[in-house]
N, C-alpha and C positions, 0 to 999 in steps of 0.2 A: 360725460367727459370726452373732450376732443380726441381724435385719433392722434397717435404719435406721428411726428414729422421730423425730417432731418433739419428743418429750420429751428433755430434756437427759440424763436418766438412761440413755437407750439410744443416745445419739449416739456416733458414731465418735470415738475419742480424737484430740485435735489433734496428738499427738506419738506416734510409734512408736519402739521401740528393739529391736534384735536384736543379740546378740553371737555371733560365730562365728569360730573360729580367731584369737582375740585381737583381733578387729576389732569395734568397736561401731558399728553403722550407726543413726544417729539420723535419723528421717525426719519432715519437716514434713508434716502430714496434714490440710490444709484445701484440698483440690484445687478445690472449688467456689468458694472465695474466693481462688484463686490463691496460696494459702499466705501470705496477708498476716499480719503479726505483730500479732495482737490481744493484749490483756492476758493471756488464758488461755494462749496459745501461748508468749509471752515468759516467763511464770512457769514453765511446764512445761520449757522449754529451760534456764532457770537451774537448776532443781532437778535435772534430769538431768545436766547438765555438772558440777554440784557433786558429785554421786554418782560419776560416772565418774572425776573427778580423783583419787579415793582408791581406785580399783579397780585393783589391780596385775595383774589378769588381762587387762586391756585395754591393748593396745600402741598402737593407732591408732583414731581416731574419724573416721567418714565422716559428713558432714552432707549428707543427701539430701532429696528432696522427691517427693511424689506428684503426678500430674496433668500438665497441659500447661505449668505454670509452676513455676520454682524458688521464687521469692518475689517478689511484686509490692509489697514495702515494707510500710508500716504500714497498718492497717485504717482507711481514711479515714472510713467510715461510723461506726465506733465513736468515732473522734476527734471527729467533728462533733457527735455527740450529747452530748459533755461539753465545752461551750464555756467553758473555765475555764483561765486561764494556769497556775495551780498544778498542775492535773491534767496539763497538757502537760509541765510541767517534770518531774514525777514519772515520766511515761511515758517520756520521752527519757532520764531518768536510769537507769531500769530497763533500757532497751535498751542504753545505753552500758555498764552494768555487765556485761550478758551478753557484749557484744562483747569486753570486756577479759578476761572469763573464758575465752573461746576461746583467747586468747594466753597465759593464765597457767597453764592445766592442763598437766601434764607430757607428755601424749600429743600427737603431731602431729594436727592436724585438717585433713581434706581435704574440700573442697567438691565434691560431685558435681552438676554444674549442667546443667539441661535447660530448654528452653522459653524463658523470659526471666527476667532478674534485674534488677529496677528499684528505684531509691531505696534503702531499707534492705535490700532483697534484694541489690542490687549491693554494698552495704556488707558484708553477710554474706560474699560471695565474696571481697572485698578483705581482710577480717579473717582468714579461715581461713589457716592456714599454707601450704597448697597448694590448688590448684584445677584440676580437669579439666572441660572442657565438651564437650557434644555439639555437632556442627558447626552445627546449626540454632539454637543459642542466641543470643539478643540481650541486650545489656546497656545500661542507661541510668540516669542519676540525673535523673529527669524532674520533680521537684517544682517546678522553675522554671516549668513549663507551667501550674501551678495557682496561681502567685504565692507559692510556698513554696520558698525556696532550700534545697537538701539539705545543711544545715550539718553534721549528724552523719555522714552518709555521706561528706562531704568529708574528714573526719579519716582514715578508712581509705583512701579513694581516693587522697588526696594522698601517702600513704605507700607506694603501690604503683606509681603511674604518675608521669610528670613533671608539674611544676606546670602547664605549658601544656596538656598533654593533659587533666589533671584539670579545669582551668578551662573548656576547650572543652566537655567533657561537662556540667559544672555550669551554664554559662551558656546552652547551647542546649537541653539536655534530649534531644538526639538519641540514637537508638540506634546502637550499634556492633555489628558481628557478632563471632563467636567468634574468627575469625582476627585481626581487628584487636585484640581484647582480649588475645590472646596477644602480638602484636607490641608492644603498649603496656605489657606487663608485669602486666596484671590477673590473668591465669591462666597456668598452666604448660603446658597442652597442650590441643589440639583433636582430637577423634576423631569418626569417623562415628557417628551416633546409636546404631546397633546394637552398637557396640564400646565404649560408655562403661563398662559394668560390668566388662568384661574389663580395660580399662586401669586402672580403679580397683583391681581385685584385684591386678594385677601391682605397682602402686605400694605397696599395703599390704603385700604379701608381702616386697618389698625392704626396707621399713622394719622389719618385724617380725624380720628376720634380724639386725638390728644390736643391739648390747647396749643394754639399757634405760638404763643409767647415762649412756651417751654421748648418746643421743637426748634424754633429759629435761634433762640438764645443758646440752646445746647449745641447746635451745629457750629455756630460761630465760636463758642468757647472751646469745643473739642479740637478744632484744627489749630486755633491760636495757641493753646497750651502745649501742643506737641512740639512746638519750636522753642519752648522755654526750658530753663533749668528747673529741676523739681521744686525748689523753694519758691521761685518766681511763678511757677505754674499753680501752686497752691494759693499764693496770694491773689493771682488773677482769677482763679476759680472761686475763691471766697468772695471777692468783690462782685463777680458775676452773679453768684447766688444771692447776695444781698440785694442787688438790683432786681433780680428775678422775683424776690420776695415781695417787692413793692407793686408788682403787676396786679391788676384787678383779677385776672384769671387765676393767679396763684392764691390770692385770698379766698376766691370762690372755691377753689379746689380743696383747700384746707378746711374751710367752713363746712363744705359738703361731707368731707371725711368725718369730721367731728360730729356732725348732725346725722350721719348715716343716711345720706341721700345722694342722688345722682347730680353731679355738678352741671351747671349751665354755662358753657363757655362763650366768651365774646369772640369776635372775628379779628379785631384790629390788634396789631402788635404795637406796644408803646415805642415811641421814638428812641428811647434809651437803649433799645436792643438792636438798633439799625445802623450803628456806627461800625461797619465791617471793614477789616483790612483787606486790601486786594493782594 
């Protein structure tokens, strides 16, 4: 690996990606900036997730980070240098587009959280389908301390924790610890710091053992039904299950259950499950 240089041509990439055993680990790599989401990093994340969405060899995506922080939100220095409302609207639109991409791609996305996750970093955790945090992790939506209400993080936060919990975090900007984050529903699990990778690996392995068609169909259905009235949600869910029943893997799974044997899953997801709403 070349030595670090002040020249951008030799700078460390802001985003890393490694694929192993059907798991793509996408890693925020601005540790000296606490992995803040500057324009370059947001653009790289969007491009990478757009590519992964069409990669059938990838079953699970892990969103990780290097250094002492998971993500400290947006890059405030970069934002302050461009004091223009139209610029800010475009920046937040780009960030919102990426957050929606996380939930729209067919693979489950797991946040691997360490250090701290604040503002848009907390939003990242809330947006991921699943999240596991090291015991020492702290969470906050702290824009209020700077006179900036965390409006876009509030969208994801309020869809994970109760309204009163979300507003407490948003109005005070106070940190909560990892165990509190789990109790409030922001994350799935808390593990000792040195067990984080092992816990993520186990979770990925469990998901990868399931048939692709069920996982991708289920993710699409889950988010779509949340935005519907209950009666419409049941209609949509019933139609989705009927379509799911026609998949080869589903027939194989049911036959294997009846015949008391281990199912043999296919890799390809039928086209009928790939009509996702953005």
